[in-house]
C-alpha positions as a printed Julia matrix, in Angstrom:
415×3 Matrix{Float64}:
 -65.5   -53.38   75.62
 -63.11  -50.38   75.28
 -64.34  -47.17   73.97
 -62.16  -45.87   70.83
 -61.27  -43.22   72.4
 -59.45  -44.68   75.61
 -55.87  -44.34   76.43
 -54.62  -47.83   75.56
 -56.07  -47.41   71.96
 -54.1   -44.1    71.25
 -51.01  -45.82   72.98
 -51.05  -48.76   70.52
 -52.02  -46.5    67.48
 -48.99  -44.17   68.55
 -46.62  -47.2    68.6
 -47.93  -48.92   65.19
 -47.42  -45.36   63.29
 -43.17  -44.93   62.97
 -43.43  -48.89   62.0
 -45.5   -47.94   59.2
 -43.65  -45.19   57.71
 -40.66  -47.02   58.01
 -41.84  -50.31   56.06
 -43.18  -47.28   53.55
 -39.85  -45.53   53.25
 -37.66  -49.01   52.82
 -40.28  -50.32   49.95
 -39.96  -47.17   48.24
 -36.22  -47.58   47.98
 -36.39  -51.1    47.52
 -38.23  -50.68   44.27
 -36.12  -47.37   43.4
 -33.44  -49.31   43.15
 -35.16  -52.21   41.35
 -35.79  -49.48   38.84
 -32.91  -47.85   38.64
 -31.51  -51.2    38.2
 -33.59  -52.26   35.36
 -32.78  -48.49   33.57
 -29.18  -49.36   33.98
 -29.45  -52.9    32.01
 -31.77  -51.22   29.5
 -29.38  -48.36   28.76
 -26.85  -51.18   28.29
 -28.97  -53.43   25.9
 -29.46  -50.16   24.08
 -25.8   -49.37   23.75
 -25.18  -52.79   22.77
 -28.18  -52.79   20.18
 -27.08  -49.18   18.73
 -23.06  -50.55   18.34
 -24.18  -54.16   16.52
 -26.62  -51.94   14.05
 -24.49  -49.06   13.72
 -27.48  -46.88   15.17
 -25.01  -44.12   16.55
 -22.99  -44.14   13.86
 -22.79  -40.99   11.51
 -24.63  -40.39    8.28
 -23.04  -37.37    7.0
 -24.03  -35.77    3.84
 -23.8   -36.54   -0.01
 -21.66  -34.2    -1.45
 -22.96  -32.21   -4.38
 -20.39  -33.52   -6.33
 -21.24  -36.91   -6.1
 -22.33  -37.65   -9.52
 -19.66  -35.87  -11.09
 -16.89  -38.35   -9.12
 -18.5   -40.98  -10.54
 -18.8   -40.21  -13.87
 -14.76  -39.18  -13.57
 -14.16  -42.97  -12.24
 -15.35  -44.62  -15.3
 -14.31  -41.99  -17.8
 -10.85  -43.33  -18.04
 -11.84  -47.38  -18.68
  -9.11  -49.93  -19.89
  -9.51  -48.97  -23.49
  -8.77  -45.38  -23.19
  -5.51  -45.98  -24.93
  -5.9   -48.66  -27.22
  -7.36  -46.27  -30.11
  -4.51  -44.24  -30.86
  -6.68  -41.66  -32.53
  -8.44  -40.91  -29.73
  -4.9   -40.81  -27.46
  -3.87  -37.79  -30.04
  -6.61  -36.47  -29.68
  -6.87  -36.3   -25.46
  -3.29  -35.65  -25.52
  -3.39  -31.97  -27.48
  -6.92  -31.53  -25.48
  -4.76  -32.0   -22.12
  -2.28  -29.58  -23.75
  -4.44  -26.9   -24.5
  -6.49  -27.4   -21.0
  -3.32  -26.92  -19.16
  -2.83  -23.88  -21.08
  -6.03  -22.61  -20.26
  -5.39  -23.29  -16.8
  -1.95  -21.32  -16.34
  -4.05  -18.33  -17.32
  -5.3   -18.18  -13.65
  -3.82  -20.96  -11.76
   0.05  -21.22  -13.5
   1.45  -22.97  -10.41
  -1.07  -26.0   -10.42
  -1.17  -25.99  -14.35
   2.88  -26.76  -13.75
   2.61  -29.64  -11.51
   0.13  -30.98  -13.52
   2.65  -30.7   -16.53
   5.38  -31.93  -14.52
   3.16  -34.97  -13.52
   2.72  -35.93  -17.57
   6.58  -35.53  -18.24
   7.64  -37.81  -15.28
   4.68  -40.23  -16.24
   4.19  -39.99  -19.39
   0.34  -40.97  -19.3
  -1.79  -38.57  -20.99
  -4.95  -40.23  -18.42
  -2.78  -38.73  -15.09
  -2.63  -35.23  -16.29
  -6.35  -35.69  -17.64
  -7.4   -36.68  -14.01
  -5.56  -33.77  -11.98
  -7.33  -31.81  -14.33
 -10.83  -32.98  -13.72
 -10.02  -32.17  -10.33
  -8.86  -28.73  -10.8
 -11.62  -28.21  -12.94
 -14.28  -29.21  -10.31
 -12.54  -26.41   -8.38
 -12.95  -23.51  -11.53
 -16.67  -24.99  -11.97
 -18.53  -21.46  -10.52
 -15.96  -19.71  -13.52
 -17.81  -18.84  -16.03
 -14.94  -17.34  -18.32
 -12.88  -20.48  -17.35
 -16.12  -22.56  -18.08
 -16.49  -21.24  -21.57
 -12.97  -21.46  -22.62
 -13.6   -25.16  -21.44
 -16.34  -25.92  -23.44
 -14.86  -24.62  -26.51
 -11.49  -26.68  -26.35
 -13.48  -29.52  -25.58
 -15.91  -28.84  -28.24
 -13.0   -28.54  -30.78
 -11.03  -31.76  -29.69
 -14.31  -33.47  -30.45
 -15.06  -31.9   -33.33
 -11.91  -32.13  -35.21
  -8.54  -34.17  -35.74
  -4.91  -33.1   -35.7
  -4.92  -33.97  -39.8
  -7.36  -33.79  -42.58
  -5.78  -37.54  -43.14
  -6.79  -40.16  -40.5
  -3.4   -41.88  -40.77
  -1.89  -38.96  -39.6
  -3.7   -38.85  -36.79
  -2.51  -42.39  -35.31
   0.2   -42.76  -32.44
   1.91  -45.3   -34.63
   2.66  -42.5   -37.32
   4.23  -40.09  -34.69
   6.57  -43.42  -33.78
   7.07  -43.73  -37.51
   8.19  -40.46  -38.21
  10.55  -40.19  -36.1
  12.22  -43.72  -37.04
  12.6   -42.35  -40.99
  14.06  -39.05  -39.08
  16.88  -41.67  -38.26
  17.27  -42.26  -42.09
  17.18  -39.45  -43.87
  20.44  -39.46  -44.54
  20.71  -42.88  -46.07
  17.76  -41.17  -48.22
  19.02  -37.88  -49.1
  21.95  -39.85  -50.15
  20.13  -42.24  -52.46
  17.94  -39.34  -53.76
  21.37  -37.42  -54.55
  22.84  -40.05  -56.79
  19.98  -41.69  -58.8
  18.22  -37.72  -59.0
  14.94  -39.43  -57.61
  13.03  -36.86  -55.23
  13.55  -37.81  -51.59
   9.75  -37.76  -51.24
   9.04  -40.38  -53.76
  11.2   -43.05  -52.02
   9.63  -42.0   -48.67
   6.2   -42.31  -50.21
   6.74  -45.54  -51.46
   8.22  -46.52  -47.51
   5.25  -44.44  -46.37
   2.89  -47.21  -48.41
   4.51  -50.45  -47.05
   4.65  -49.19  -43.81
   1.47  -48.0   -43.09
  -0.33  -51.08  -43.49
   1.66  -52.28  -40.37
  -0.67  -49.65  -38.11
  -3.57  -52.41  -38.65
  -2.36  -56.01  -40.39
   0.68  -56.15  -38.43
   0.24  -54.02  -35.54
   1.77  -56.37  -32.67
   4.64  -56.25  -34.91
   4.76  -52.59  -34.95
   4.65  -52.09  -31.34
   7.21  -54.87  -30.91
  10.03  -53.23  -33.37
   9.1   -49.87  -34.27
   7.62  -48.34  -30.82
  10.47  -49.18  -28.71
  13.43  -50.17  -30.65
  12.83  -47.4   -33.31
  13.3   -49.94  -36.3
  11.17  -50.13  -39.49
   9.66  -53.21  -39.87
  11.33  -55.67  -42.73
   8.45  -56.9   -44.48
   9.45  -60.22  -45.08
   5.82  -61.83  -45.33
   5.47  -59.53  -48.59
   8.79  -58.6   -49.78
  12.16  -58.14  -48.54
  13.91  -54.92  -46.86
  11.72  -51.58  -44.98
  10.21  -51.38  -48.75
   8.79  -54.12  -49.42
  10.22  -55.29  -52.34
   9.65  -58.82  -54.11
  13.15  -61.4   -54.95
  11.79  -61.55  -58.4
  11.36  -57.74  -58.35
  14.34  -57.05  -56.63
  16.21  -59.42  -59.42
  14.43  -57.88  -62.35
  15.81  -54.3   -60.89
  19.4   -55.07  -61.33
  18.98  -56.9   -64.72
  17.37  -53.53  -66.2
  20.96  -51.31  -65.29
  22.45  -53.45  -67.79
  19.88  -55.08  -70.07
  19.9   -52.07  -72.84
  17.33  -53.73  -74.99
  14.9   -53.35  -71.51
  12.11  -51.01  -72.11
  13.02  -49.84  -68.36
  16.81  -49.19  -69.22
  17.42  -46.0   -67.91
  20.58  -45.74  -69.12
  24.57  -46.11  -68.35
  24.91  -44.08  -65.53
  22.58  -46.19  -63.07
  25.38  -48.89  -63.36
  28.08  -46.82  -61.35
  25.05  -46.29  -58.54
  25.49  -50.11  -57.31
  28.45  -51.46  -55.68
  28.2   -54.76  -57.07
  30.84  -55.97  -55.02
  29.24  -55.39  -51.27
  28.94  -58.97  -49.65
  26.93  -59.5   -46.78
  27.96  -63.07  -45.89
  26.78  -62.76  -42.33
  22.79  -62.85  -43.2
  23.34  -65.58  -45.66
  20.56  -68.52  -44.09
  21.03  -72.01  -45.59
  17.42  -72.74  -44.57
  16.1   -70.05  -46.77
  17.23  -70.27  -50.07
  16.03  -66.98  -51.18
  18.34  -65.5   -49.04
  21.57  -66.98  -50.69
  21.25  -63.74  -53.1
  23.18  -60.89  -52.81
  20.09  -59.29  -53.94
  18.36  -60.4   -50.76
  21.28  -60.29  -48.52
  21.67  -56.36  -49.52
  17.43  -55.7   -48.59
  17.6   -57.78  -45.26
  20.51  -55.95  -44.23
  19.62  -55.11  -40.72
  19.77  -51.48  -39.41
  21.0   -50.03  -42.72
  18.21  -49.52  -45.33
  20.68  -47.52  -47.82
  19.94  -50.81  -50.04
  16.13  -50.92  -49.41
  16.08  -46.81  -50.58
  18.65  -47.78  -53.19
  16.28  -50.36  -55.05
  13.18  -48.35  -54.45
  14.51  -45.64  -56.53
  16.26  -47.74  -58.99
  12.36  -49.0   -59.37
  11.07  -46.04  -59.98
  13.58  -44.41  -62.3
  12.74  -47.86  -63.99
   9.07  -46.48  -64.69
   9.76  -43.12  -65.42
  12.29  -43.93  -68.44
   9.37  -46.55  -69.86
   7.31  -43.94  -70.02
   9.49  -41.56  -71.58
  10.48  -43.22  -74.01
   6.73  -43.58  -75.04
   5.98  -39.62  -74.49
   4.56  -39.65  -71.0
   6.45  -38.46  -67.49
   5.56  -39.72  -64.27
   7.06  -36.4   -62.38
   4.18  -35.4   -60.37
   2.04  -38.81  -60.76
   3.2   -39.92  -57.11
  -0.43  -42.07  -57.41
   0.53  -43.74  -60.59
   4.28  -44.17  -59.36
   2.48  -46.09  -55.99
   0.36  -47.97  -57.86
   3.47  -49.43  -60.22
   5.39  -50.0   -57.06
   2.99  -52.33  -55.37
   1.82  -53.96  -58.4
   4.93  -54.56  -60.06
   6.83  -54.01  -63.63
   4.23  -56.07  -65.55
   1.61  -53.12  -65.08
   3.49  -50.68  -66.25
   2.11  -50.02  -69.51
   2.03  -46.3   -70.62
  -0.8   -44.43  -71.5
  -2.78  -40.63  -71.36
  -5.06  -41.68  -68.27
  -3.35  -44.99  -66.29
  -5.77  -46.15  -63.55
  -4.87  -45.97  -59.98
  -5.28  -48.35  -57.07
  -2.84  -51.84  -55.95
  -3.36  -53.45  -53.1
  -6.69  -52.25  -50.08
  -5.86  -52.45  -46.63
  -7.53  -51.24  -43.91
  -6.46  -48.2   -41.47
  -8.73  -47.74  -38.8
 -12.35  -47.73  -39.66
 -10.73  -46.07  -43.46
 -10.08  -48.17  -46.55
  -7.0   -47.53  -48.85
  -5.33  -48.61  -52.08
  -1.65  -48.15  -51.88
  -1.52  -46.06  -55.12
  -4.39  -43.59  -53.5
  -2.2   -43.39  -49.67
   0.87  -42.52  -51.95
  -0.79  -39.56  -53.55
  -2.12  -38.38  -49.99
   1.03  -38.78  -48.2
   2.74  -37.27  -51.05
   0.9   -33.99  -50.62
  -0.14  -33.8   -47.59
   2.8   -31.76  -46.34
   3.72  -34.33  -43.5
   7.66  -34.82  -42.81
   7.86  -32.09  -45.25
  10.53  -30.27  -43.46
  13.18  -33.51  -44.66
  11.49  -34.62  -47.37
  10.27  -31.79  -49.99
   8.47  -31.25  -53.07
  10.65  -30.42  -55.5
  10.52  -29.18  -59.23
  12.25  -31.92  -60.82
  11.02  -35.15  -59.23
  13.56  -36.75  -62.04
  16.82  -34.94  -62.46
  17.42  -35.41  -65.79
  20.31  -38.24  -66.47
  22.41  -35.92  -68.15
  22.37  -33.48  -65.49
  23.48  -36.6   -63.07
  26.13  -37.47  -65.41
  27.61  -33.54  -65.22
  27.64  -33.65  -61.5
  28.06  -36.86  -59.9
  31.57  -38.08  -59.55
  32.06  -41.69  -58.63
  35.28  -42.96  -57.23
  37.57  -44.89  -59.24
  37.5   -48.51  -58.66
  40.37  -49.78  -56.63
  42.69  -51.88  -58.94
  43.47  -55.37  -57.53
  47.01  -55.39  -56.23
  49.23  -57.61  -58.85
  51.77  -59.96  -56.61
  55.6   -59.12  -57.31
  57.22  -62.12  -58.6
  59.7   -63.36  -55.79
  63.27  -62.21  -56.16
  65.11  -64.46  -58.46
  62.57  -65.78  -59.87
């Protein structure tokens, strides 16, 4: 047996030692590559999972005004402009807010006002103001003034009379202004105050704000016309057929308690005719009186018959020792109820038909009273010291053209 320290064994170990180191490093290199590949594969899988589940997306921060943005998004819903009263209040508030913003940033206020004027949509201006107000939330002076504006807008209407706050009323006033010449002409020749005539028109037309809202939107708003209230009467003042015919008879029947005097026969041109309006399917339209009241675009006769109606009530009451001057509520009641309800006495009742405008209920006479003293349209139809000009004054001051004589044909030469 050879000894462990023999030269042969030492030589063998020397030969085996380098081979063992080579294998060792080869193994390490192999496993290193395997691990690197595994790590790379895991990295690819991780990237894929991160992309799929959006782990790498930037979540960002929640804006401090997030709740404000949500409130503003729901503020102007679809019903925002359907309520005319709300629309009027918001439009007023918008103008006040624009004025406040102009004190600090006139450039931005002008942009907002220009946007409103171009679009005609108040919600556009209000949305723009909301954005500007957000920027001004740390400005104490601005915020205090803004709160005052908002408080006043929510607590007070534009007028103490609710019907005057509706958008329809503004449109109505614009249309009536176009008829002011015809109304003034009727007032001048009949001696009936123009405001009394318009009062009856208001009573008839304002009922359309609710009961015929779609008609009002169809005729008054886009086409600047008053509604011919054929469902209640004829013409823009809603005079019934029998009432109109009796008004005419009272101009000529001297024994009638409503006969106002000979003068008023001259106010009616009995030769006026409008054959183009005759509709054979509606018997009433064959009456010349109804043709006058139904004449489209020209409301002169509606106002004339209204003035006659009021004048005849005044004549009836004057004969019994009373006056209806400065009693618009009684005149309105009688206008609505008709001749049969005219019973002169010291304390007559006020009333007439009832109707709603918005959530408020009115009587015809009560509404006439409110309008008469409301001051609305006062620039065109003022209160006067003589609601009924005396007939003898009219006879001295109003001159009617002489009626044209019919030409008599000359006989033929040599006849």
